[in-house]
N, C-alpha and C positions, 0 to 999 in steps of 0.2 A: 222650245219644248223642254219639258222636265219629265224624266222617267218615261220617255216615249209618249207623253201626253201633251197636247197643245191646250194652253189656257188663254182665255180672253180677259184682259184687264178692263173692268167696267167703270172704275172710279180712280181718281188720282193719276199721277204720272210716274214715269220710271225714275227711280232714285239715281242721282248723279247726272242726270241729263241737264244740259244748260238751258234747254227750253223749259223744263220743269221748274228749275230755279227761278227763271224769269217770271213764269206764270205765278209761282208762289209769292214772289215779291209784289207783283201787281195785285194779287188777291188780298194779301195782308195789308197793303197800303190802303185799299178800300175798306177792309174790315176794321182797321184801327182808327179810322177817321174820327169817330165820336170820342174815343179816349184822348187822342191827340188834341182835339178841339178843347176838351175839358182841361187838359194839362196846360195848354197855351193860355187859357183864361187866367189861371192862377200862378203862372210863372214857374211851373214845376218842370222837371226834366223827364223826357220820355225818349228812350232809345230802343231800337230793335235791330237784331242781326238775324235775318231769315225768320225763324219762328221763336226766337228767344227775346223776351222783352224785359227791360229794366226801367223802372220809373220811380220818381220820388213822390212823396205825399205828405202834406202838412196839415191835413184836416183829420177828422176823427177816423179811427179804424173801422167803425161801423159804416161810414160813408164809402170808404174804400172797398170794403167787402161787398156792399150793395152794387157799386159800379162793376166790380169783377164778376159777381154772380150774374148781373144783367148781361155782361159781355159773353158769358157762357151760353146765353140763349140766342145769340145773334146768328149762329150758323150751326147746323147739326153736326158738322164734321170738325168744328174747332172747339176744343175744350181747354180752358186755362187751368194749369196746375200752378197755383201761386203760393208763395211763402212771404209772410210779413214778419219783419223783425229788425233788430239792430245790427245783425250780422248775416249777410246773404252771399251766396256764390252766384256769379254771372259769368258764363263761359268759363274761362280759366282764371278768374279773379275772385278773391274773397274780399268783400267790402264790409267794413265795420264802422258804425257810428257810435262813438263813445262820448256821450254828452256834447254832441255837436262837432266833434273832431273826427273827420273821416280818415280812415287808414285803409290801405290795401295790402294784400299779400297774394302770392300765387296759390291757386286752388287746384288740387289734384282730385279728379273724380275717383270715387272708391274703386271703380272697375279698372282704372288705369294701372297697368303693370309696369314697374320700374325696370324692365329688362331691355337689353339691347342685343340684337343678334349680330355677332361678329361675322365679317365676310372678307 
């Protein structure tokens, strides 16, 4: 109950539930099948942590955008927000490709506050 009202959840699962996490991983494994198959054919890298995806691509940017735009039509509740470039953040890592030389550094999300509460 919230504010003395009872609500019924009609879609999705409770945040933080281990069952929800398991179901999300099962769902995403099925959802990503076509992308993984495409990446495997060309020897590219594909990695996913829950709903964050990182992948490499050595074909044209136009082909990549087509694949990702198509993927956005596969399920009404899954929408990819993608970034294409030589320097990208993935989880807490900043990855940079400088003429074929990869480097990494720690990435801090803009909302992350650098404060510690003493106790």
